[in-house]
N, C-alpha and C positions, 0 to 999 in steps of 0.2 A: 387396501392399505392407505392410510393418511399419514403423511410424514410429520414428524416433529419439527418445529422451527428452530433453526440456528439463529437466534436473535443476537444481533451485534451489540445492543446496548449493555447487557450485563457484562459482556467481555470487556467492552471499552471502559465501563465504570471501574472494574477491578484494576485494569492497567493504569488508569488515571489516578486512582487512589494511591497506588504505589508510587507513581511519578510525583504526585503532590507531596507525599511524605519526604521524598528525596529532595524536592525543591525547598521545603522548609528547612531541612538540614543544611543545605547549601547557603540559604539566606542567613541562617544563624552564624555561618562562617564568613559572612560578608560578601557572598556571591549570589547575584540574581541571574539565573539562566535566561537567555533570550533567543527567540525564534524569529527569523525574518521570512517574508514572502515577497516574491516578485510576480506581478500579474501583467501580462502583455495584452493590450487590447481590452475590449469590453464584453467578452463572451459571458452571457448570463450565468450558466451553470458554473463556469470557472470562478466567477466573482463570488457566487454563493459558497463554493467550497472554501475560498480564501476567508470569507467572513466567518464561516463556522470555525476555522482554525484559530482565528484571533479570539473569538468568543470562548473557545475551550481554553486557550492560553490564560485568559482572564480568570476563568473558573478555578484553575489550579495554581495560579500565582506566577505564571511564566510571563516575562516581559515579551512584547511583540513589536515588530518593526515591519514597515511595508514600503515597497516601491511600486507605483503604478506607472507602466510605460504605455503611452498612446500607441495605437497600431501604426500611426503615421510617423513615429519617431525614428524607426530604423534600428538595425542591429547594433550599431555603436552605443545607442542609449541603453540597450539591454546589457551589453558588456560593461558599461560604466556602473550600472546597478550591481552587477555581480562583483565587480572589484570593490565597490563601496562596502558591501557586506563582508567581503574577504578581509578588509582592513578595519572593520568596526569591532572593537574589543567587547562590545556589549552583545554582539550576535554570536551565539555558540553554534547555531545551525540554521540553515535557510533552504528554501526551495524555490525553484522556478516552476510556476504552475504550468502544467502540460495539459493540452497541446498549446503551442504558440501560433499566432496567425501566420498565414502565408507571407513569405518574405523574410521571416526570422529563422535563424538556424539554432534550434534547441541544442543540438549536440555540440556545436561550437561553444555556446555559452556554458554548457555543462563541463566541457574540458577546461575552461578558464576558472571554474569554481575551485576553491580550496577544498580538497577531499575531506579534510578534518571537519569542515562545516557542512558537509553534504547530508542534510537531514532526511532526504528521500532515498539515500542509498543507491543512487543511479550513476554516480561518477564512475568512469571505467576502472579507477583504482579500487573502489569499494566493491564493484561487481566482481573484480578479480579476487578480492578477499573472500567473497562468498563462494566462488568456485573452489578456492583452496581451503575452505572451511576454517578461515581465520576470523577472529572477532572483528566486528565493524558494523556500521549502520546497514540495515537490511531494507530493501524496498518495502514501502509501508503496506500496500495492499496485500502482497503475498505474506508478509509477516503477520498481518491481521488475520488472514485466513488460517494460517498455522496456529495462531493463538486461539482462534475460535474452535478449531478441532481439539486442541488441548483442553480448553475450558469445558467442553461438553463431553469429554472422555471418549471421543471417536478413536477407535483403534486404527493406527496408521502403519505400524511396524509390520513389514512383510506383506502388506495388502497391495493389490493392484490399483494404481492410481493413474488416471488419464487426465492430462491437462489439454484442453481444447483451446489452442492459441499459442503463439510463439513470440509475442512482442517482448521488447526489452524491459518494459515497466511491470509486466505481470506474468505472462506465460513462461518465459525463460527462467526468471528467478524463482517462480513458484515451483517449477520442476526441480530446480536445484535444492530448494529447501526440503521438499518431500523426499528427495533421494539422499540427502546428506545424513550424517549420523546425528542423533539427538532425539529430544522429545517431539512427539507428533511428526515423526520422520521415519527414515529407514524403509521407505516404500519402494516397490518396483514400479518405476514411473515410465509412462509413454507420453510423448508429446505429439499431438496431431493438430491439424488446422483446417481451414475452410476449403482448401484445395485438395484435400484427401478425398477421393471419390467414394471409398467404402468406409467412411469415418465411423458409422454406427457399428461396424464390425469390431472396432476397438472399444468404443464406449460401452457396448452391451456386456462385456466381460469384466468391466471395472467395478471395484468395490467403492471407489471414490472418484467422482467426476468433478473437475473444476472448470467452469466456463470462463474463458479469458480471451474471447474472440471479438467481442464488441459488435455482435449482430443480434438484434432483438429476437427473442424466442427461438434462437438457433438450435438449442438442445430441447428435444421433444420426448414424450414418454416412451415412444418406440425405440429410443436410443439408450434406454436405461434398464439395467438389470434390477428386478424387484429387490427392494431392500438396500439399494446402494445409497451412499451419502452424496448429495449433489449441492455444490456451492456455485453461485453465480458471482464471479469476480468482475467480469466485463459488464459494462452498462452502456446504454445509448440514451440520449435525450431526444424526445420527439415533442418539440415545443417545450412545455413545462412538465411533461410527463417523463418519468424515468422508466426505462425499459431494460430489464436484465437479459443476459444471454439465455437464461433458462426459462422456458415457458412454465407458467404457474401450474399447469396441469401435470407436470412432472411430480408434483406432490402426492399424486394418487399412486405412484409407483415407488418412490424413494422412501427410505426410512427417516432420513433427515434432509432438510432443504432450507436454504436461506429465503426469507421473505422478500417480496418485491421492494419494500421499503424497510429500512432499519436492519439490513443484513450486514454486508461487508463495510459499508460507509463509515459507521461509527468507529469500527476497529481500525480503519485506515488512519483516521485523525489521531486516535490514541497512540498508535505506533509511531506516528510522526513526532509526537511530544516525547515519547520514550526515547527516540533517537536523539532528540535535542538535549534531554537531560543527561544521557550518557555522554554526549559530546562535552557538555559542561563539566561533568565529573572528570573526564580525561584532561580537560584544561586545568582543573584544580590539582590534579595528581602531582605534577612537578613541584608545585608550591608546598605540597604536604610532604614531599620526599626529603 
């Protein structure tokens, strides 16, 4: 068996086309939505992600704003940037690029963020809304994976899904999305992680396996049931090479698999812009009422 590829680009293009149309409608009403980014330090991959987000903003007509915080500046400089975006009426949503360098407190900065402008869906208030199945911004990588499953017609309802990883940015919200009611959801979800000694006993019975652990090649063919759908959400950088959680040889066992490049990444950026557009629409709603 050779797996079909879950390419992220077609999924992202569809999401961005919809977002672009909504942006044009808002501009016609006199509102230009804006996305802000905060980058702490000079980590190469993080800087590359931020550049890509700004390039995509330009492509769809979204205004973009940026704060670069030197690694030597300290936590107060990060908090000042957060407050600046909180009070900037041109910024509808913004992100703090994760991870931040040692010596910075990401969670503290997140708590200071205006949850209405949380474009990453990671503020405790918005994660709580996800738990309660209330509308709000959804963490972008899990949302992108769910959109990918929907786009390619992967059956999720009632299927056994295993999420390998329990982090707050990917594993935990991914499990919630798959278990919640809705499209590409309603699954029977199990969450495991790298400290589970018999982890393969869980993944081998799964119809859908999501890698969210951040360990290169952690998921191997012997861990996968033939015909399963396998998505690598977690990634690691080795120099300039991107390494997914899922070993490429899993493609000989799975029915669908994300490619090493061009899988979840494009959908993550697209969902970030969708969250920002939705935030701008919420801002416009009181004026229209």
